[in-house]
C-alpha atoms as one frame of an Amber mdcrd trajectory, in Angstrom:
protein
  23.782 -17.886 -18.115  21.097 -20.485 -17.413  21.259 -19.924 -13.628  20.339
 -16.264 -14.208  16.880 -17.281 -15.483  14.240 -16.867 -12.794  10.570 -17.431
 -12.208   8.728 -14.305 -11.062   8.622 -15.265  -7.350  12.303 -16.237  -7.506
  13.146 -12.823  -8.948  11.279 -11.148  -6.089  13.203 -13.256  -3.608  16.532
 -12.276  -5.185  15.680  -8.561  -4.902  14.457  -8.924  -1.318  17.611 -10.807
  -0.340  20.121  -8.504  -2.007  18.670  -5.003  -1.584  19.304  -3.425   1.797
  17.368  -0.467   3.251  18.933   2.963   2.877  18.468   3.839   6.529  15.993
   6.103   8.278  15.086   9.750   8.589  12.683  11.706  10.748   9.704  13.488
   9.201   6.716  15.395  10.516   3.630  13.253  11.066   1.806  15.192   8.344
   4.470  14.081   5.847   4.533  10.421   6.850   1.586   9.073   4.827   2.679
   6.237   2.505   6.140   6.198   4.064   7.575   3.043   5.649   7.821   3.132
   9.432  11.385   2.539  10.651  10.755   2.079  14.368   8.343   0.439  16.774
   5.713   2.907  17.990   4.181   2.197  21.381   1.002   3.398  23.030   1.812
   6.198  25.460  -1.265   5.808  27.685  -4.253   3.542  28.099  -6.777   3.896
  25.280  -9.326   4.910  26.240  -7.854   6.512  29.334 -11.194   6.125  31.150
 -14.359   4.037  30.960 -16.044   5.537  27.890 -19.712   5.652  26.912 -20.343
   3.982  23.571 -23.641   5.788  22.911 -25.933   8.582  24.071 -28.123   7.636
  27.005 -27.931   7.178  30.766 -25.268   5.590  32.901 -26.924   3.212  35.368
 -26.170   0.356  37.715 -27.093  -2.889  35.996 -28.306  -4.405  39.265 -30.782
  -1.548  39.794 -32.438  -1.954  36.362 -32.359  -5.745  36.196 -36.167  -5.914
  36.312 -36.802  -3.085  33.832 -39.334  -3.787  31.068 -41.197  -1.453  28.789
 -44.437  -2.364  30.521 -42.775  -2.044  33.958 -39.990   0.569  33.770 -37.612
   1.336  36.625 -37.603   4.953  37.825 -34.237   6.562  38.636 -33.362  10.054
  39.821 -31.141  12.150  37.567 -27.785  12.784  39.253 -26.211  14.992  36.612
 -24.527  14.860  33.229 -21.231  13.684  31.702 -20.181  14.966  28.263 -16.976
  14.510  26.216 -14.328  16.685  27.798 -16.522  17.574  30.792 -16.805  14.531
  33.071 -19.255  14.359  35.954 -17.401  14.657  39.269 -20.212  14.386  41.832
 -21.566  11.522  43.885 -23.344   8.456  42.521 -26.421   8.064  44.774 -28.376
   4.846  44.890 -31.214   4.528  42.373 -29.753   7.268  40.192 -28.945   7.712
  36.524 -26.401   9.962  34.836 -27.191  11.626  31.532 -24.233  10.766  29.285
 -23.127  11.365  25.720 -21.105   9.160  23.357 -17.408   9.426  24.180 -17.897
  10.802  27.684 -16.369   9.291  30.801 -18.508   6.874  32.804 -17.720   7.780
  36.426 -17.240   5.227  39.214 -20.533   4.113  40.662 -22.282   3.367  37.369
 -21.402   0.309  35.313 -23.441   0.375  32.106 -25.228   2.687  29.680 -28.866
   2.464  28.591 -29.516   4.006  25.141 -31.695   7.108  25.361 -34.306   5.497
  23.117 -34.790   2.803  25.793 -35.720   5.458  28.379 -38.270   8.232  28.849
 -35.812  10.686  27.278 -33.273  13.284  28.317 -35.809  15.802  29.640 -37.930
  13.456  31.788 -37.816  13.490  35.570 -37.520  10.900  36.969 -35.755   8.853
  34.298 -37.774   5.795  33.321 -35.616   2.909  32.138 -37.443   0.464  29.872
 -34.824  -2.272  29.495 -32.325  -4.162  31.609 -28.567  -3.941  31.062 -25.556
  -6.039  31.897 -22.453  -4.713  33.651 -20.179  -3.137  31.067 -22.897  -2.912
  28.400 -22.364   0.005  25.979 -19.173   0.978  27.809 -15.647   0.718  26.402
 -13.523   0.038  29.481 -10.280   1.805  30.233  -7.500   0.238  28.105 -10.171
  -1.677  26.196  -8.514  -0.694  22.908  -4.818  -0.515  23.828  -2.826  -0.596
  27.058   0.007   1.837  27.745   3.319   0.380  26.551   1.793  -1.974  23.975
   3.167  -1.953  20.441   0.949   0.148  18.203   2.687  -0.211  14.829   5.688
  -2.336  13.791   8.669  -1.210  11.723   8.415  -2.031   8.029   4.770  -0.987
   7.762   3.730   1.418   5.006   1.666   4.020   6.780  -1.976   4.487   5.822
  -4.254   7.386   6.677  -5.659   5.323   9.557  -2.114   4.746  10.820  -1.451
   8.495  10.749  -4.554   9.004  12.873  -3.460   6.300  15.304  -0.011   7.887
  15.589  -1.632  11.216  16.380  -3.661   9.509  19.130  -0.438   8.464  20.894
   1.087  11.923  20.576   3.523  11.295  17.732   4.520  14.561  16.073   7.581
  13.274  14.220   8.121   9.753  12.905  11.197   7.813  11.806  10.652   6.398
   8.340  12.767   4.625   5.747  14.783   6.792   3.369  13.640   6.682  -0.219
  15.990   6.012  -3.097  17.253   8.400  -5.741  16.366   7.039  -9.180  17.881
   7.715 -12.603  15.974   6.726 -15.758  17.722   6.092 -19.078  16.205   4.988
 -22.399  18.528   3.353 -24.935  18.415   2.774 -28.673  19.272   4.582 -31.892
  15.589   4.852 -32.732  14.681   6.849 -29.596  14.031  10.595 -29.858  12.685
  12.969 -27.186   8.922  12.752 -26.791   8.502  16.452 -27.561   9.955  16.152
 -31.063   8.565  14.889 -34.371  10.116  11.480 -35.062  11.557  10.526 -38.425
  10.271   7.572 -40.440  12.352   5.025 -38.507  12.251   6.736 -35.098   9.963
   6.536 -32.076   9.300   8.966 -29.273  10.735   8.183 -25.869   7.592   7.214
 -23.973   9.408   4.923 -21.563  11.277   7.599 -19.609   8.271   9.711 -18.567
   6.238   6.565 -17.919   8.933   5.005 -15.729   9.465   8.288 -13.908   5.751
   8.399 -13.144   5.833   4.837 -11.829   8.898   5.497  -9.665   7.940   8.896
  -8.276   5.512   7.752  -5.528   8.284   5.639  -3.940  11.383   7.711  -4.749
  13.131  10.642  -3.110  14.142  11.963  -6.518  13.721  10.861 -10.134  16.258
  12.151 -12.634  15.711  11.681 -16.364  18.946  10.989 -18.233  17.226  11.171
 -21.609  18.270   8.717 -24.294  21.517   6.999 -25.222  22.307   5.577 -28.681
  23.531   2.069 -29.414  27.124   3.213 -29.197  29.384   1.685 -26.520  31.165
   4.920 -25.584  28.025   7.068 -25.430  26.146   4.362 -23.567  28.994   3.976
 -21.072  28.987   7.721 -20.355  25.237   7.735 -19.716  25.394   4.614 -17.543
  28.232   6.053 -15.444  26.030   9.045 -14.660  23.163   6.717 -13.750  25.302
   4.609 -11.420  25.664   7.623  -9.131  22.048   7.072  -8.054  20.634   4.466
  -5.688  18.775   2.874  -8.598  19.435   3.134 -12.311  16.484   2.085 -14.468
  17.280   1.448 -18.132  14.950   0.468 -20.932  16.086  -1.320 -24.089  19.333
  -2.998 -25.049  18.997  -6.164 -22.953  17.756  -8.636 -25.549  19.894 -10.863
 -27.791  20.376  -8.555 -30.790  23.722  -7.417 -32.174  23.125  -3.919 -30.841
  21.883  -4.908 -27.403  24.909  -3.543 -25.560  23.565  -2.661 -22.125  24.638
  -5.868 -20.391  28.218  -5.674 -21.645  28.563  -1.998 -20.718  27.101  -2.556
 -17.252  29.492  -5.413 -16.525  32.418  -3.290 -17.676  31.265  -0.603 -15.240
  31.381  -3.071 -12.336  27.779  -4.238 -12.177  27.046  -7.814 -11.115  23.957
  -9.400 -12.602  21.682 -11.258 -10.193  19.232 -12.327 -12.889  19.012 -11.593
 -16.613  15.809 -13.280 -17.726  12.430 -13.946 -16.092   9.796 -16.438 -17.226
   7.341 -13.656 -17.971   5.244 -12.297 -20.818   5.605  -9.466 -21.586   9.034
  -8.686 -20.203  11.253 -11.774 -20.409  14.526  -9.822 -20.988  14.453  -8.000
 -17.661  17.644  -7.932 -15.613  18.648  -6.946 -12.107  22.205  -6.083 -11.152
  24.027  -4.540  -8.212  27.199  -2.498  -7.937  29.194  -0.858  -5.171  26.865
   2.140  -4.809  23.436   0.774  -5.662  21.314  -1.288  -8.024  20.355  -1.449
 -11.693  17.092  -2.610 -13.215  17.391  -3.128 -16.961  13.994  -3.377 -18.642
  12.869  -4.355 -22.126  12.436  -1.518 -24.596   8.858  -2.276 -25.628   6.634
   0.089 -23.609   4.180  -2.490 -22.242   7.090  -4.736 -21.244   8.828  -1.831
 -19.529   5.594  -0.867 -17.773   4.953  -4.421 -16.581   8.479  -5.220 -15.434
   8.915  -1.984 -13.527   5.627  -2.581 -11.740   6.669  -6.142 -10.904  10.294
  -5.526  -9.935  11.089  -1.809  -9.829   8.471  -1.060  -7.227   9.585  -4.059
  -5.156  13.152  -2.795  -5.349  12.195   0.722  -4.243  10.093  -0.726  -1.423
  13.083  -2.749  -0.219  15.233   0.393  -0.207  12.629   1.935   2.131  12.635
  -1.097   4.415   9.098  -2.210   3.534   8.344  -5.532   5.247   5.830  -6.467
   2.516   7.327  -5.184  -0.742   5.625  -7.544  -3.190   2.603  -6.622  -5.316
  -0.834  -7.067  -3.826  -3.158  -8.849  -6.201  -6.917  -9.104  -5.700  -9.489
 -11.659  -6.887 -12.094 -11.044  -9.575 -14.454 -13.091 -11.713 -13.391 -13.522
 -15.344 -15.569 -12.095 -18.086 -13.469 -13.705 -20.814 -12.042 -17.006 -22.047
  -8.335 -17.777 -22.310  -6.071 -20.759 -23.106  -2.368 -20.977 -22.238   0.161
 -21.106 -25.088   3.425 -21.023 -23.085   4.490 -21.761 -19.494   5.473 -18.215
 -18.519   3.629 -15.821 -16.238   1.334 -13.713 -18.386  -0.041 -10.267 -17.633
  -2.851  -8.863 -19.766  -4.545  -5.463 -19.754  -7.930  -5.607 -18.068 -10.822
  -3.436 -17.046 -12.811  -4.074 -13.882 -16.577  -4.221 -14.222 -19.526  -4.755
 -11.884 -17.973  -2.586  -9.208 -14.703  -4.499  -9.361 -16.239  -7.939  -8.894
 -15.582  -8.863 -12.525 -12.821  -8.181 -15.031 -12.814  -8.132 -18.808  -9.870
  -8.154 -21.194  -8.880  -5.013 -23.035  -7.887  -5.856 -26.617  -4.298  -4.933
 -27.434  -1.789  -5.607 -30.180   1.203  -6.737 -28.133   4.004  -5.298 -26.042
   4.316  -2.151 -28.129   0.663  -1.173 -27.708   0.851   1.031 -24.641  -2.158
   3.007 -25.844  -4.340  -0.017 -25.065  -3.260   0.300 -21.450  -4.747   3.786
 -21.360  -8.125   2.015 -21.681  -7.324  -0.451 -18.890  -7.397  -0.042 -15.117
  -5.644  -3.253 -14.107  -3.553  -6.164 -15.286  -4.898  -9.699 -15.272  -2.223
 -11.906 -13.690  -1.995 -15.471 -14.977   0.803 -17.445 -13.257   2.352 -20.368
 -15.087   0.220 -22.979 -13.333  -3.038 -21.477 -14.674  -3.790 -23.401 -17.869
  -7.099 -21.912 -18.968  -9.780 -19.496 -17.872 -13.513 -19.769 -18.536 -16.088
 -17.041 -17.962 -17.131 -16.888 -14.323 -13.955 -18.461 -12.980 -11.824 -16.704
 -10.373  -8.740 -14.882 -11.618  -6.196 -12.556 -10.069  -5.991  -8.887 -11.017
  -3.526  -6.140 -10.191  -5.179  -2.708 -10.110  -3.126   0.195 -11.422  -3.854
   2.145  -8.255  -2.365  -0.478  -5.922
């Protein structure tokens, strides 16, 4: 089984290589935020479609105001006005200026815009220009942003609010996006009872299922909770068979080395092929990824913090790959450490953290190990310490993974 051990980046690579997108569907633009684009979108017309004023002022000919100074202004006759949506359509006489507003079309005959504050004002006649301009100054030329036919957005991009706005600018009303996966969540173990019951002395509430459902929901078409399954081969097999009907089955518990850790054996009997079974990670070493004829399986440790961490690291990557996301891996950000730390083993380590100083710094949140999920309720990020980081001193740069990313 040694070849099924992976480093964290190797595990990501395995998932990215094996998991294929589920295909595409068409949705209304208003429903496309945070979805993964499944087609190239091209600009339908020049943007802007005309020479556009970049500020309020007067359109002028640069050559006619080349000598303008505040102490020796150039006088121009007012020819008219151009406003957004109502372009000026008259002549452009010599020694004339056109009152113009931000976003309005600059007609042929004028080649630059003087800000109103550099003139005698909108009401003055004639218009006194107090400063020289250069051709094209304060004007966004036609196609200065995008040219008709250019690629606007590539496939594989997760759409942001700005992307939605850009798609609206090119007239997109419906968008092809990657299909999202259907997810089943199953908790295993004799000690697990539903979270809405009072546990006995040797029992624990099932916190993993609602937590994993919450983590999966933003990237899933559907999340179905299968409840809990005991450490009994027949009962576990029945629950797993139901879960294998989904695009992704997420299990927690039963993948360690104990006598009652039966998940791996039952999955293999059901036709699953393991791609990795251990990752050099703390918490979360006994995390496994398998595939079968109809989908994929992610088997997570039973301890809540381990389940939380491993789903964030691998479950979200897996769901992103099902959508066709070109950049499915986590996005870490830098911060300055407000703590000391010394490595005790070579595995990747993730610790609960809380950002301070507006996010520039991060401090550790004390916690009692991989069962202490309540400590994570006081955190807003995880501090990510790859295996090559040996120690951290206060003020040094570290990597953090915000919960909202």
